[in-house]
Steps between C-alpha positions, in 0.01 A plus 500: 500500500604861540465763766503874426419802708404756236197504266703619214711189514207268574298606203738401215586181687133402536446562130770265385253218536732308743272543803156327568463668836588835651501588868458871514515717809228753476719783643768554228553870548424692183253235376289240682534132426135512383585773251794311377294189457241687298772642277643150449152360411457780245830411343416122475622342826298173542633381830353488847559747783505491876505845680671546836450801726538624852279801415157352431320808636709746298412317178144400585355669186750339273454165668117484448556354149747238612382152560575422860687178407751722331576710814745406773542736787835550676632360702445162354652151520641354178252220504224763453663596164520131404138438590396809282694364214332157535159680508575694191620195326193304572287784381687536173494126431130445570 
């Protein structure tokens, strides 16, 4: 497990192959979490992702392509993240 606050640090870490799941904030400053995830997929990242945001309205256009089970709105309880991970796991394994 690792936690970083900058996309330029997250990208090379994600591409190491060490992570099966990313939890990305949509509001990362210079780049959105959605843009970062698209870059990672283009570069071969095979893991799952959960997006978190407190700015659903601001990113409505970007979010239209996101499956709702991958989105968690702030504020949230930790069990919400755990439930989303379980949902993704069931979907991947079915």
